[in-house]
N, C-alpha and C positions, 0 to 999 in steps of 0.2 A: 380399325374394326368398322366403323360405318361405312367405309368404302364396300367391304365385301357383303354386308348386310344388304346395301343398296343394288348390288349385283346379281344377287340371288334370284331373284323372281324375272328379270329379262332373260338370264340364261335359263333358267327353269322353263319358262314360256318358249324361248327358242327351241330348247330340247323335246318338250312336247310337240311342236310343230313338226320338227324334223322327224321324231319317230312316227307321228301319223302320217306324213308324207311318204316315209320309206315304206312303212308296212301296208300302207292302204292305196299307194299311188297318188295320193293328194288330199286334201281335206286339212292340212295343216293350219291353213288361214282360218278354218272355222272354230278351231282351238285356240289361235293365237289372238284374235281380235277380243275375245272376251277377257282372256289372260292379260292383255296389253292395258284395258280398260280398268279391270278390277285390281289387279296385282302391282302395275307398274305406274298407274295413275296417269294414263293418256287419256285426253279427251276422244271422242267417238272418231273424229276426222283423222287424226294423229294416229290412231289404233289400226284404221282402215289402211292408210297410206304405208306406215310402218310394216303392216302385215305384208303388203304386197312386195314391199322393198327385201323382207327376208324371206318370203316364199318363193321367189325367183331363183335364188342360188341353190335353193333346197330342192326345186323343182328341175332344175338343170342336174344336179347331182343324181337324184333319183332316177331320171332318164337315162343317164348314162350306164348307171348301174344295172337298169332293166335292160338296156341297149345290148350291153357285152354279155349279160345272162340269157341273151335270145328273147326276151320278152318284148321287144319293142320293134315294130316293123314302121321304119320311117316313112316309107311310100303310103302306107295307110294313114299316118299321123299328119300328113302336109295339109289336107284340105281342113282340117280341124284345127291346125295353126294359123292358116289363113284367116277362117272366121274368128279365131280367138284374137288375133291381132286387130282385126276391124272392130271388134266388140271393146277391147282393151282401150281402144282410141278412143271410141265413142264414149265408153263408161269413164275415162279419165277426163273428157272434156265436161261432162254432165256432173261429176263429183262436186263441184264446188256451188253448183246451182241447185242441187236437190237438198230439201228441207232435211234435218237430221232425224226427224222423228219418222218420216217416211223410209230414209236409207235404214234406220235400225229395224223397221217393220218388214222391209224387203229382204233384209238379210235374215232375220228371223224364220220369214217363210222359206227362204232358200234351205235354212238349215231343217226345218221341219219336212219339207219335202225330201232332203237328202235321208232323213234318219226314216220316214215312211217307207221311202224305196228300198233302203237297205234292210228293213224288217220284214218287208211282204212280196218283194219282187225281185 
């Protein structure tokens, strides 16, 4: 009985991230990090790292679905992919060096920025 109970929140968090990713084309990580922290008991760094590991396959799956439904032009996506790879490498190297308080603040600002953009632009 305890096993099922302990698997509920991780599965629910993954489901919410997958739903957001599939529905909006991204954003699952913004849902996943707070859920991993509050409901699954991960510390901040574990939550960020786990989110990246979970979001990668979700993004691949969403990209494949969008591609086969005609919503993805790979030639337009390639420059963004190159920049994203470079940014991901830099972010991964800086991840351990950044103070957790600042990392949370930057993450909160990104969420706030995304919300404001979604509402008004």
